[in-house]
C-alpha positions in Angstrom: 128.4 107.2 144.2 129.9 106.3 140.8 131.7 103.0 140.5 134.8 102.9 138.3 135.6 99.9 136.1 137.4 97.2 138.1 135.5 98.0 141.3 134.4 94.9 143.2 130.9 94.8 144.7 130.7 91.5 146.5 131.8 88.8 144.0 130.9 91.1 141.0 133.5 93.1 139.1 132.2 96.3 137.5 133.0 96.6 133.8 131.2 99.7 132.6 128.3 102.0 133.4 125.0 101.2 131.6 122.8 104.1 132.8 120.7 105.3 135.7 117.3 104.2 136.9 114.8 106.0 139.1 116.5 104.8 142.3 120.1 104.0 141.4 122.8 103.4 138.8 123.2 100.4 136.6 126.5 98.8 135.6 127.7 96.0 133.5 129.6 93.6 135.7 131.2 90.2 135.7 130.1 87.4 138.1 133.5 86.0 139.1 131.8 82.9 140.6 129.7 81.8 137.7 131.8 83.4 134.9 129.0 85.4 133.4 128.2 89.0 132.7 125.3 90.5 134.6 123.7 93.9 135.3 124.2 95.3 138.8 122.1 98.1 140.2 123.2 100.0 143.2 121.2 102.4 145.3 122.2 106.0 144.6 124.5 107.3 147.4 122.5 110.5 148.0 119.4 108.3 148.6 121.1 105.7 150.8 120.4 107.6 154.0 116.6 107.7 153.4 115.0 104.9 155.2 111.9 104.9 153.1 113.8 104.7 149.9 116.1 102.0 151.2 113.0 100.0 152.2 111.5 100.4 148.8 114.8 99.3 147.3 114.8 96.1 149.4 111.2 95.6 148.5 112.1 95.7 144.8 114.4 92.7 145.3 111.7 90.7 147.1 109.2 91.7 144.4 111.3 90.8 141.4 112.4 87.5 143.0 108.8 86.2 142.8 108.3 87.1 139.2 109.7 84.3 137.0 108.5 85.1 133.5 110.1 85.2 130.1 109.2 88.9 129.7 110.3 90.1 133.1 114.0 90.9 133.8 115.3 88.0 136.0 116.8 88.8 139.4 119.9 86.7 140.2 121.1 88.1 143.6 120.8 90.8 146.2 123.5 92.0 148.6 125.2 94.8 150.5 128.8 95.8 150.3 129.7 98.2 153.1 127.1 101.0 152.7 126.2 100.0 149.1 123.0 98.1 148.5 122.8 96.3 145.2 120.7 94.0 143.0 122.1 91.6 140.4 119.9 91.0 137.3 120.2 89.3 134.0 122.1 91.4 131.4 119.8 92.4 128.6 121.2 93.0 125.2 119.2 95.4 123.1 117.7 98.8 123.4 115.0 100.3 125.5 111.6 100.9 124.0 112.1 104.6 124.7 115.2 104.6 122.6 113.5 102.8 119.8 110.6 105.3 119.8 113.0 108.1 119.1 113.1 106.7 115.6 109.3 106.8 115.2 106.3 104.5 115.7 106.7 100.7 115.5 105.2 98.6 112.8 101.7 97.4 113.7 102.8 93.8 114.0 105.5 94.8 116.5 103.0 97.0 118.5 100.7 94.0 118.9 103.6 91.6 119.7 105.4 93.8 122.2 102.1 95.0 123.7 101.0 91.5 124.3 104.4 90.6 125.9 104.2 93.5 128.3 100.6 92.6 129.1 101.6 89.0 129.8 104.4 90.3 132.1 102.0 92.5 134.0 99.5 89.7 134.3 102.2 87.6 136.0 103.1 90.4 138.3 99.5 91.2 139.1 98.6 87.6 139.8 101.6 87.6 142.3 100.1 90.6 144.0 102.4 93.2 142.5 101.6 96.5 140.9 104.5 98.0 138.9 103.4 101.7 139.2 106.0 103.0 136.8 105.5 101.3 133.5 106.9 103.5 130.7 109.0 102.9 127.5 112.2 103.4 129.5 111.4 100.4 131.6 110.9 98.1 128.7 113.9 96.5 127.0 113.6 95.2 123.5 115.8 92.1 123.1 116.1 89.2 120.7 114.0 87.1 123.1 111.3 89.8 123.0 110.3 92.6 125.4 111.5 92.5 129.0 109.8 94.5 131.7 112.3 96.1 134.1 112.6 98.4 137.1 110.2 97.4 139.7 111.7 100.1 142.0 108.3 101.7 142.4 106.4 98.4 142.5 104.1 97.9 145.4 103.5 94.5 146.9 99.7 94.3 146.8 99.8 91.9 149.7 102.0 90.2 152.2 101.8 86.7 153.5 101.9 85.6 157.1 105.7 85.9 156.9 106.6 89.6 156.5 108.0 90.5 153.1 107.0 87.3 151.3 104.6 87.8 148.4 101.7 85.4 148.1 99.5 84.3 145.2 96.4 84.8 147.4 97.2 88.2 148.9 95.6 90.1 151.8 95.6 93.8 151.8 98.9 95.5 152.8 100.1 99.1 153.4 102.3 100.7 150.8 105.6 101.9 151.9 104.8 105.5 150.9 102.8 108.2 152.7 99.2 108.6 151.6 99.0 111.2 148.9 102.5 110.6 147.7 102.8 110.6 143.9 105.1 108.0 142.5 105.8 107.3 138.8 106.4 109.2 135.6 103.8 111.9 134.9 103.2 111.1 131.2 102.2 107.5 132.0 100.4 108.1 135.3 96.7 107.3 135.7 94.3 110.0 136.9 93.9 108.3 140.3 97.7 108.4 140.8 97.6 112.2 140.0 95.2 112.6 142.9 97.6 110.8 145.2 95.4 107.7 145.5 96.7 104.2 145.9 97.5 102.6 142.6 96.2 99.2 141.7 96.4 96.9 138.7 94.2 99.2 136.6 96.7 102.0 137.1 99.3 99.7 135.3 96.8 99.1 132.5 96.4 102.9 132.1 100.2 103.1 131.6 100.1 100.1 129.2 97.5 102.1 127.2 99.9 105.0 127.1 102.7 102.8 125.9 100.5 101.1 123.3 99.4 104.5 122.0 103.0 105.7 121.8 104.2 102.6 120.0 101.5 102.8 117.5 101.6 106.6 116.7 105.1 107.7 117.8 103.4 110.3 119.9 102.5 110.4 123.6 98.9 110.0 124.4 99.0 113.1 126.7 101.2 116.2 126.3 101.5 119.5 128.0 103.8 122.5 127.9 103.9 122.5 131.7 103.4 120.0 134.4 100.0 121.6 135.2 98.8 121.4 131.6 100.0 117.8 131.3 98.0 116.9 134.5 95.0 118.7 133.0 95.3 116.7 129.8 95.5 113.4 131.7 92.5 114.3 133.8 90.2 115.8 131.1 91.4 115.2 127.5 91.0 112.3 125.1 93.9 111.6 122.7 93.1 111.5 118.9 92.2 108.0 117.7 95.2 105.8 116.7 93.5 105.2 113.3 93.5 109.0 112.7 97.2 109.3 113.2 98.1 105.9 111.6 95.3 104.9 109.1 96.8 101.5 108.5 96.4 100.4 112.1 93.5 98.0 113.0 90.6 99.7 114.8 90.8 96.9 117.4 94.2 98.3 118.5 92.7 101.7 119.1 89.8 100.1 121.0 92.2 98.2 123.3 94.3 101.3 124.0 91.3 103.6 124.5 89.8 101.3 127.0 93.0 101.2 128.9 92.9 105.0 129.0 89.4 105.3 130.5 89.5 108.1 133.1 87.4 106.0 135.5 89.4 102.9 136.5 86.1 100.9 136.6 85.7 101.5 132.8 89.1 100.1 132.0 90.1 96.5 131.3 90.1 94.8 134.6 93.0 92.4 134.0 96.2 92.5 131.9 95.4 89.0 130.8 92.4 90.3 128.9 94.5 92.9 127.2 97.1 90.4 126.2 94.4 88.1 124.8 92.9 90.9 122.8 96.2 92.0 121.3 97.0 88.4 120.3 93.6 87.9 118.8 94.0 91.1 116.6 97.4 89.8 115.4 96.1 86.3 114.8 93.0 87.6 113.0 95.1 89.5 110.4 97.3 86.4 109.8 94.4 84.0 109.5 92.8 86.2 106.9 95.9 86.0 104.8 97.0 89.6 105.5 100.1 90.6 107.5 99.2 91.2 111.1 100.6 94.7 110.9 98.4 95.7 108.0 95.2 93.7 108.2 92.5 94.4 105.6 90.4 96.2 108.1 93.1 98.7 108.8 92.1 102.3 109.1 88.4 101.8 109.6 86.3 103.3 112.3 84.8 100.9 115.0 78.6 101.0 123.1 75.3 101.7 122.8 72.5 99.3 122.5 72.4 97.7 119.0 69.3 97.8 116.9 67.5 95.9 114.2 68.5 95.1 110.6 65.7 97.3 109.3 67.6 100.2 111.0 70.8 99.0 109.3 69.2 99.0 105.9 66.5 101.5 105.9 68.3 104.2 107.9 71.4 103.7 105.8 70.0 104.1 102.3 66.5 105.4 102.6 63.8 106.8 104.9 64.6 106.8 108.6 63.5 103.7 110.4 63.4 104.1 114.2 63.5 100.8 115.9 64.6 99.3 119.1 64.8 95.7 118.1 66.9 92.7 117.4 70.3 92.7 115.9 71.9 90.0 117.9 68.7 88.1 117.3 70.4 87.4 113.9 72.9 85.4 115.8 70.5 83.3 117.7 67.1 83.3 116.1 65.7 80.1 114.8 67.0 78.9 111.5 64.5 77.8 109.0 64.5 74.2 107.5 65.9 74.6 104.1 66.1 72.4 101.0 69.6 71.0 100.5 72.0 71.9 97.8 75.2 70.1 96.8 78.2 71.1 98.9 81.6 72.0 97.6 83.7 69.1 96.8 85.9 68.0 99.7 87.4 64.9 101.2 85.6 64.4 104.5 86.8 61.7 106.9 85.0 59.8 109.6 85.6 62.5 112.2 83.5 64.9 110.1 80.1 64.1 111.6 76.5 65.0 111.0 73.9 64.0 113.7 70.6 63.9 112.0 67.4 64.8 114.0 66.3 61.9 116.1 63.0 60.3 115.1 60.4 61.1 117.8 58.4 58.0 118.6 56.6 59.8 121.4 55.1 62.5 119.2 52.1 64.1 120.8 52.7 62.9 124.3 54.0 64.8 127.3 57.5 63.6 126.7 57.7 64.6 123.0 60.5 67.1 123.9 62.9 64.3 124.7 63.9 63.6 121.1 64.8 67.2 120.3 66.4 67.7 123.7 68.6 64.7 123.5 69.6 65.5 119.9 70.5 69.1 120.8 72.5 68.1 123.9 74.4 65.4 122.0 75.4 68.0 119.4 76.7 70.2 122.2 78.6 67.3 123.7 80.3 66.5 120.4 81.1 70.2 119.7 83.4 70.0 122.7 85.8 67.6 120.9 88.4 69.5 118.9 89.3 66.4 116.8 85.8 66.3 115.3 84.0 68.5 112.8 80.4 68.5 113.9 77.8 70.0 111.7 75.6 72.5 113.5 71.9 72.0 114.4 70.6 74.5 111.8 72.1 72.6 108.9 71.0 69.1 110.0 67.4 70.1 111.0 66.6 70.5 107.3 66.7 66.7 107.1 64.2 65.9 109.8 61.7 64.4 107.3 64.0 63.6 104.4 63.9 60.4 102.4 67.2 61.2 100.7 69.9 58.5 100.6 72.5 58.8 103.3 75.4 59.2 100.8 73.6 62.3 99.3 73.0 63.8 102.7 76.7 63.3 103.7 77.8 64.8 100.4 75.6 67.9 100.9 76.9 68.4 104.4 80.5 67.5 103.6 80.8 64.8 106.2 82.2 61.2 106.4 80.0 59.9 109.2 76.3 60.2 109.9 74.5 59.5 113.2 70.8 58.4 113.2 68.6 57.7 116.1 65.1 57.4 117.6 63.7 58.3 121.0 60.6 56.8 122.7 59.2 57.3 126.2 56.9 54.6 127.5 55.8 55.1 131.0 58.9 55.8 133.0 61.2 54.1 130.4 63.4 56.0 128.0 64.3 54.0 124.9 66.9 55.3 122.6 68.3 53.7 119.5 71.5 55.2 118.0 73.7 54.2 115.1 76.8 55.6 113.5 77.3 55.0 109.8 80.2 55.4 107.5 78.7 57.5 104.7 81.0 56.2 102.0 80.5 52.5 102.6 77.2 52.4 104.5 79.1 50.4 107.2 77.7 50.6 110.7 80.6 51.7 112.8 78.7 51.5 116.0 75.1 51.0 117.2 73.4 50.7 120.6 70.0 50.4 122.1 69.3 52.0 125.5 66.3 51.0 127.6 66.6 52.9 130.9 64.5 55.2 133.2 63.8 58.8 132.4 66.3 59.7 135.1 69.1 58.3 132.9 68.7 60.9 130.1 72.0 62.6 130.7 73.9 59.4 131.2 72.6 58.1 127.8 73.7 61.2 125.8 77.1 61.2 127.6 77.7 57.6 126.8 76.6 58.1 123.1 79.0 61.0 122.7 81.9 59.0 124.1 81.1 55.9 121.9 80.9 58.1 118.8 84.3 59.7 119.5 85.9 56.3 119.9 84.1 54.8 116.8 85.5 57.4 114.4 89.0 57.0 115.8 89.3 60.3 117.6 90.8 60.7 121.1 89.3 62.6 124.0 91.6 64.9 126.0 91.2 64.9 129.7 89.4 68.3 129.7 87.1 67.1 126.9 86.2 63.9 128.7 85.5 65.9 131.9 83.3 68.2 129.8 81.3 65.3 128.4 80.9 63.3 131.6 80.3 66.1 134.1 76.7 65.7 135.3 75.0 69.2 135.0 72.6 68.5 137.9 72.1 65.6 140.3 68.3 66.2 140.1 66.8 64.2 137.2 63.6 66.2 137.3 65.5 69.5 137.1 67.3 68.1 134.0 64.1 67.1 132.3 62.6 70.6 132.9 65.8 72.0 131.4 65.4 69.9 128.3 61.8 70.9 128.0 62.9 74.6 128.4 65.4 74.1 125.6 62.7 72.7 123.3 60.7 76.0 123.7 63.7 78.3 123.6 64.9 76.8 120.2 61.5 76.8 118.5 61.3 78.8 115.2 60.7 82.5 115.3 61.8 83.2 118.9 58.2 84.1 119.6 57.6 85.8 123.0 55.2 83.2 124.2 57.8 80.4 123.6 60.5 82.4 125.4 58.3 83.0 128.4 57.4 79.3 128.7 61.0 78.4 128.5 61.8 81.0 131.2 59.2 79.4 133.5 60.6 75.9 132.9 64.2 77.0 133.7 62.9 78.7 136.9 61.1 75.5 137.9 64.4 73.5 137.3 66.3 76.0 139.5 63.7 75.7 142.2 64.6 72.0 142.4 68.4 72.7 142.1 69.6 76.2 142.7 73.2 75.2 141.8 72.2 74.1 138.3 74.7 76.3 136.5 73.6 75.3 133.0 70.0 76.3 133.7 71.2 79.6 135.1 73.2 80.2 131.9 70.2 79.4 129.6 67.9 81.5 131.8 70.3 84.4 131.3 70.0 83.9 127.5 66.2 84.1 127.8 66.4 87.3 129.7 68.8 88.7 127.1 66.4 87.7 124.3 63.5 89.3 126.0 65.5 92.5 126.4 67.1 92.5 123.0 63.9 91.8 121.1 62.2 94.6 122.9 59.7 92.2 124.4 60.8 93.7 127.7 63.3 96.6 127.0 63.7 97.7 130.6 67.1 97.9 132.3 65.9 95.5 135.0 65.6 92.7 132.4 69.2 93.3 131.3 70.2 93.3 135.0 68.6 89.9 135.4 70.4 88.6 132.3 73.8 89.7 133.8 72.9 88.3 137.3 72.1 84.9 136.0 75.2 84.8 133.9 77.3 85.7 136.9 75.7 83.1 139.0 76.4 80.4 136.3 80.1 81.5 136.2 80.3 81.4 140.0 78.9 77.9 140.1 80.8 76.6 137.1 83.7 78.8 136.0 84.7 76.4 133.2 81.2 75.9 131.8 81.2 77.2 128.2 77.5 78.0 128.2 78.2 80.3 131.2 80.8 82.2 129.2 78.4 82.4 126.2 75.7 83.8 128.5 78.2 86.3 129.9 79.3 87.3 126.4 75.7 87.9 125.4 75.2 90.0 128.6 78.1 92.2 127.6 76.9 92.4 123.9 73.2 92.9 124.4 73.0 94.6 127.8 76.1 96.8 127.7 77.2 97.1 124.1 80.7 96.0 125.3 81.8 94.1 122.2 85.4 93.6 123.3 84.5 92.1 126.6 81.9 89.9 124.9 84.7 88.6 122.6 86.8 87.6 125.7 83.9 85.5 126.9 83.1 83.9 123.5 86.7 82.9 123.0 86.8 81.3 126.4 83.7 79.3 125.4 85.4 78.3 122.1 88.2 76.7 124.0 85.6 74.2 125.3 83.3 74.3 122.3 85.6 74.6 119.3 83.0 73.2 116.9 80.1 75.4 117.9 79.0 77.4 114.8 76.8 79.7 116.9 79.7 80.8 119.0 81.8 81.5 115.9 78.9 83.5 114.5 78.8 85.5 117.8 82.5 86.2 117.5 81.9 87.5 114.0 79.1 89.8 115.1 81.2 91.2 117.9 84.2 91.7 115.7 82.0 93.5 113.2 81.0 96.0 115.8 84.6 96.6 116.5 85.5 97.0 112.8 87.9 94.1 112.8 86.9 93.1 109.3 89.5 90.3 108.7 88.5 88.7 112.0 84.8 88.9 110.9 85.7 87.1 107.7 87.6 84.4 109.6 84.7 83.8 111.9 82.3 83.8 108.9 84.4 81.1 107.3 84.4 79.0 110.5 80.6 79.4 111.0 79.7 78.4 107.5 82.1 75.5 107.6 80.4 74.1 110.6 76.9 75.2 109.6 76.9 75.1 105.8 73.2 75.3 105.3 72.4 78.2 107.5 70.8 80.8 105.2 70.8 83.5 107.9 74.6 83.4 108.4 75.2 83.6 104.7 72.8 86.5 104.3 73.8 88.4 107.4 77.4 87.7 108.5 78.3 87.4 104.9 76.0 89.6 102.8 75.7 92.5 105.3 79.3 92.5 106.1 80.3 92.6 102.5 77.7 95.3 101.8 79.2 97.7 104.4 82.7 96.9 103.1 81.5 97.8 99.5 82.4 94.3 98.3 79.1 94.3 96.5 79.7 91.3 94.2 80.6 89.2 97.3 77.5 90.5 99.0 75.3 89.4 96.1 76.9 85.9 96.1 76.3 85.5 99.8 72.6 86.5 99.5 72.2 84.2 96.5 73.6 81.3 98.6 71.1 82.1 101.3 68.3 82.1 98.7 69.4 78.8 97.2 69.2 77.3 100.7 65.9 79.1 101.5 64.0 80.3 98.4 61.3 81.8 100.6 63.7 83.9 102.5 62.3 87.3 101.7 64.8 89.1 103.9 67.7 87.8 101.8 66.0 88.9 98.6 65.5 92.4 100.0 69.1 92.5 101.1 70.2 91.6 97.6 68.0 94.3 96.2 69.6 96.7 98.7 73.0 95.8 97.4 72.0 96.6 93.8 70.8 100.0 94.9 74.1 100.8 96.6 76.2 99.2 93.9 74.6 100.4 90.7 71.7 102.6 91.7 69.4 99.9 90.4 65.9 100.0 92.0 64.4 97.3 89.8 65.7 94.3 91.7 64.3 95.6 95.0 61.0 96.6 93.3 60.6 93.0 91.8 61.0 91.5 95.3 58.4 93.9 96.8 56.0 93.2 93.9 56.0 89.6 95.0 55.5 90.4 98.6 52.0 91.1 100.1 51.6 94.8 100.8 51.1 94.5 104.6 53.5 91.6 105.1 55.6 91.5 108.3 59.0 90.3 107.4 60.1 89.4 110.9 61.5 91.5 113.7 64.8 91.8 112.0 63.4 93.3 108.8 60.3 95.2 109.7 57.3 95.6 107.3 57.0 95.5 103.5 55.3 98.8 103.7 58.4 100.4 105.1 60.5 99.1 102.2 57.9 100.2 99.7 57.9 103.7 101.1 61.7 103.9 100.9 61.7 102.7 97.3 59.1 105.3 96.3 61.1 108.0 98.0 64.2 107.0 96.1 62.2 106.9 92.9 60.8 110.4 93.7 57.2 109.2 93.3 55.4 111.4 95.9 51.8 110.7 94.8 52.3 106.9 95.2 54.2 107.5 98.4 51.4 109.5 99.9 48.9 106.9 98.8 50.9 104.2 100.5 51.3 105.9 103.9 47.9 107.6 104.2 45.7 107.0 106.0 47.9 105.9 108.9 47.0 102.4 109.8 47.3 100.5 113.1 50.8 99.1 113.7 52.6 101.8 111.8 54.0 103.2 115.1 54.9 100.0 116.9 58.3 99.3 118.3 59.5 97.8 115.1 58.7 100.6 112.8 58.3 103.8 114.8 56.8 106.7 112.7 58.7 106.1 109.4 55.4 106.4 107.4 54.8 109.8 108.9 58.2 111.1 107.9 57.8 109.6 104.5 54.5 111.5 104.2 56.2 114.7 105.1 58.9 114.2 102.5 56.2 113.2 100.0 54.4 116.5 100.5 57.7 118.4 100.3 58.4 116.8 96.9 55.0 118.0 95.7 55.8 121.5 97.0 53.1 121.5 99.6 55.1 122.9 102.5 52.2 123.4 104.8 51.2 119.7 104.6 54.8 118.7 105.0 55.1 120.7 108.3 51.9 119.1 109.6 53.3 115.7 108.9 56.7 116.5 110.5 54.8 117.8 113.5 52.8 114.6 113.8 56.0 112.5 113.5 57.6 114.6 116.3 54.6 114.0 118.6 55.0 110.2 118.1 58.7 110.4 118.7 58.3 112.4 121.9 55.8 109.8 123.1 58.3 107.0 122.3 61.0 108.9 124.1 58.9 109.5 127.2 58.1 105.8 127.2 61.8 105.1 127.7 63.0 104.4 124.2 66.0 106.6 123.8 68.0 105.0 121.0 70.2 106.8 118.6 67.5 106.2 115.9 65.0 108.2 117.9 67.4 111.1 118.2 68.2 110.9 114.5 64.6 110.9 113.5 63.8 113.8 115.9 66.6 115.8 114.3 65.1 115.3 110.9 61.6 116.1 112.1 62.9 119.3 113.8 64.8 120.3 110.7 61.7 119.8 108.7 59.9 122.1 111.0 62.6 124.8 110.7 63.7 124.4 114.3 67.3 124.6 113.5 68.9 124.9 116.9 67.0 122.0 118.3 67.8 119.9 115.2 71.5 120.7 115.7 71.3 119.6 119.3 70.2 116.2 118.1 73.1 116.1 115.6 75.5 116.8 118.4 73.9 114.1 120.5 74.5 111.6 117.7 78.2 112.7 117.4 78.8 112.2 121.1 77.0 108.8 121.2 78.9 105.6 121.8 77.3 104.2 118.6 78.8 107.0 116.5 82.2 106.8 118.1 82.7 103.0 118.7 80.4 100.9 116.6 81.8 100.1 113.1 78.5 98.7 111.9 75.8 101.1 113.2 78.2 104.0 113.8 78.2 104.9 110.0 74.4 104.8 110.1 74.3 107.4 112.9 76.9 109.5 111.0 74.8 109.3 107.8 71.7 110.5 109.7 73.7 113.3 111.3 74.8 114.4 107.9 71.2 114.4 106.7 70.2 116.6 109.6 73.1 119.0 108.9 72.1 119.1 105.2 68.5 119.8 106.0 69.4 122.8 108.3 71.7 124.2 105.7 75.1 123.5 107.3 76.6 122.2 104.0 80.2 122.3 105.1 79.7 120.0 108.1 77.3 117.7 106.2 79.8 117.3 103.3 82.7 116.6 105.7 80.6 113.7 107.2 79.6 112.5 103.8 83.2 112.4 102.5 84.3 110.5 105.7 81.6 107.9 105.1 82.4 107.5 101.4 86.1 106.9 102.2 85.5 104.0 104.7 83.1 101.1 105.3 79.5 102.4 105.4 76.2 102.0 103.8 76.4 105.3 101.9 77.2 105.3 98.2 77.2 107.8 95.4 74.0 106.2 94.0 72.0 106.7 97.2 73.3 110.3 97.3 72.0 110.8 93.8 68.7 109.1 94.4 67.7 110.3 97.9 65.8 113.7 97.8 66.9 114.5 101.4 70.3 115.5 100.0 68.6 118.1 97.7 69.6 121.1 100.0 73.3 120.5 99.3 73.0 118.9 95.8 74.2 121.9 93.9 77.2 122.5 96.2 80.5 122.2 94.2 82.0 119.9 96.8 78.9 117.6 96.6 79.4 117.3 92.9 83.1 116.7 93.3 82.4 113.8 95.8 80.1 112.2 93.3 82.8 112.3 90.7 85.6 111.1 93.0 83.6 108.1 94.4 81.8 107.3 91.1 83.0 103.7 91.3 82.0 102.5 94.9 83.9 99.2 94.5 87.2 101.1 94.1 86.8 102.0 97.8 86.0 98.4 98.9 87.9 97.0 101.9 89.4 93.6 101.1 
């Protein structure tokens, strides 16, 4: 039935047709009662006799009536005129997203904005128990007020309340009004499970959202087919090209969000629209905070889970001999920071709310309660970090002043603060005596001071009171949530809390030694034996399990499972506890390589701990894995503002990020800052030497560092051994005699988990440089035996596959080597990790070069030279492993094209 202008439907006068939806026709009409124009949708006459369709039409009205949201089309009325059923909705002025897409893709800023608005609308619907089931560009209207989600004609109420037909926020399961196996929706935007006739859920809507995001960003549909059968086949089996491949200026984070929406298995998708909205908003905000338009952030066009590996893998694999390790990368984010000599901070105008809490003097040193001073100090820092109105300097930066005699004004100037807290802690019998004072650094005026003499059971009450008094004394105000966070008692069992403090003392000790971590674990477990509902202890125990797994102290999947279980328990017990979200973020990062999900948890924690430098650093590391470079820089600035004397953050989150972005001068400055703070920081000196190799092909800086380092020195789990770096340097310098003298005979420890078989491969390449092919093959064979032993033992990282490929290539076993190259290309690290992915790609290129596939090797090399990676023309010139393709005309052309690496820097 078509309605002519002037027709009355109830109190509504039809003005003009607007179009047709999946279940009816839409008209512009005038509400004669309220004097406003509206949109009226009537059920198509040829469908009116179908009971099932009529029921769905009535359900649409009930569904939309519950969804009051700025990005959902508002329902005004429902009625029936004779045999005509109709809905009355707000009249939207604008164009559909489908019409807009006829003109081509949207600007990136609009993709992020519209995508977030649609996700917000879906989140509101899903939380009301409603699945849309037909999200597509034609059902999104672009208006001056933003995107509006329309047409819930196929929506399914995910639940019904006690009263039939009434939607509830806490739904029970209901039956859809369609027969089982019926396919509803538009094919191009339907999830695989819908194609199979299965019941759709919220994740089916997220699949459709991924299709819409992809189409907005690229102007192309994610899945196409010349026939319905080929389209269904594409949806069920194919992966669309990366958004960054079709639109190089789009941020990799957008591709990640869309691609996760488009996971074939619903369990692998985002699990809520709220998370998708949060991610899209964060990508947009990250570009803006970094000073770039959200649509074209500096990281645009760069490639972005497998288990991460150590820094030695990042450095040595990237630019020199293969280093196969299964060790600590996230350890960078949490390992103990060294005490460093202070340096003048940049000039600023701090106020009283900028606070440094100096380490408390321990008057119980040597006794069984010596841990109280450090424990109370750490917990006080955590409490103050919850207050957004404050700037609280992180533990790492203040620990360098534990034994200082410097004047207070100098300390404040170096840390950039206006107030300083000093204190002492003493335990005498069952008494806990704490003296605390807050001092105005500019005037030496005591703003507040207090002496507490209470029982050991009052430890938490003391630190909570101190935190509140400090906030009041500097003139800041606590919000209700902040006060709740500071005053909430973590456990009613005082002994459990003391065991927790003792565990924290061991967990935070320098070096993150295995013994200290295991002692901390036992202390947390004892605390939980006294109070199984102690959420904070569950969270920190999760972090211990994560450290044991990540540092390869216990690299079994069962340890990662325990990490996740403890984090989930903490969240179940205390959903708002920031440490529980940090623990969950680490479980995603360390145990699953799910950087995006880790970010969601870290950001949740930041809402309660806005001044926590460690969480900001974790955000930076996760964003780096995703290739969101502007967001990395933003997190780096926040972390160094709150932790200005943390040498590790400057060297790693600064130096290594700038290195991969080819911002070599910035990388040198960051490493220099780390060395000013910690002159004995050999790792930072080696990093600086690495920069000069990539930047200028200069080996002298690195050689000078190694000359001052003992030959067998272990540089820490994140850097490996000095012998590994010397071997790499000699390989670059083409000094085979010295190289063979260094790596032979094989000494104990050369094949440990931190430095698997690199010396054996170096020996093979040394023999090859000397022209002794027989000895080279023997060395390659020995290396392969070690690798296979490692793999059988359960260490199956991408670095093992890369090294096996090179060893097999050295032995002339071409087909087997190519299988390893294909494994690397299919790995999650290669495809999704913007930090280690380029390293895997570089090793893949080396394997291809060694087996004589010059074309494929050079394609990989050019891709790496054109985007963030650790490969440079200088390492291409120096490294003898590129010799098989060195005379190829395309190789020479690439050296000329990329002769100035800084020209290709990402800023």
